[in-house]
Structures are given as C-alpha cells and as structure tokens.
C-alpha positions, 0 to 999 in steps of 0.5 A, spaced: 515 510 500 508 508 498 508 501 494 505 500 487 502 494 483 506 493 477 503 490 471 504 483 473 498 483 477 493 477 476 487 481 479 487 475 484 483 480 489 487 478 495 491 485 496 485 489 497 481 486 503 488 486 507 489 493 506 488 497 513 488 504 509 483 502 504 489 504 499 488 499 494 482 499 489 481 495 482 484 499 476 482 499 469 488 493 467 490 491 474 489 493 482 492 500 484 495 503 490 493 510 492 500 513 494 496 518 499 493 512 503 499 507 503 503 507 509 506 501 508 502 498 513 506 503 518 502 504 524 498 497 523 503 492 522 510 490 522 510 489 514 506 491 508 500 486 508 499 486 501 506 485 499 506 479 503 500 476 501 501 477 493 502 470 490 506 473 484 510 478 488 508 484 484 508 490 489 514 493 490 516 500 493 514 506 488 520 510 487 516 515 485 513 516 492 519 516 496 517 517 504 521 516 510 519 512 516 517 518 520 513 521 514 509 514 513 507 515 520 505 522 520 500 519 514 498 514 518 496 519 524 493 523 519 489 518 516 486 515 523 485 522 526 490 522 531 494 527 528 
C-alpha cells in the first residue's frame, strides 16, 4: 500500500529528497505522496525512508491504496525500467 502525508505535516522539507521514487512533492497545504510512484521504498530500502525521517510522524500507510508486497515490487520494477 502506498503511504500518505497527513495534515499534521509541518512542511519541514526532509521527506522529499529521501524518496528514491520521486513520489513526494510539495502540495498546496503540505507535502503529498503520489500513490502511483510510492513503493514504500521496496526495491530500494528495507523501510520507507520518508516515514523514518519524518519528525512529526505524519506518514502512515494510505488505506485508500492497499497493495501487496508483490504489487509494490511490480511497481518498483516498472518505475525502474526492469519490468
């Protein structure tokens, strides 16, 4: 499942540069995660980098975009041109 950034985001700018899939961008009110690009860092890291670095813990899993580990890996392969 993709991750999401809640409205508790303080726009600290630490999440965007650590995303290996370039899924995070600055939104109108706070940063946003593109669910089509978010793989929870599967294929890159053992854990989601944005969530691990977030100082206010506002990056949970997005219940609106439920995906299996295999679906996330397939998305990673597609995004990196390996599949």
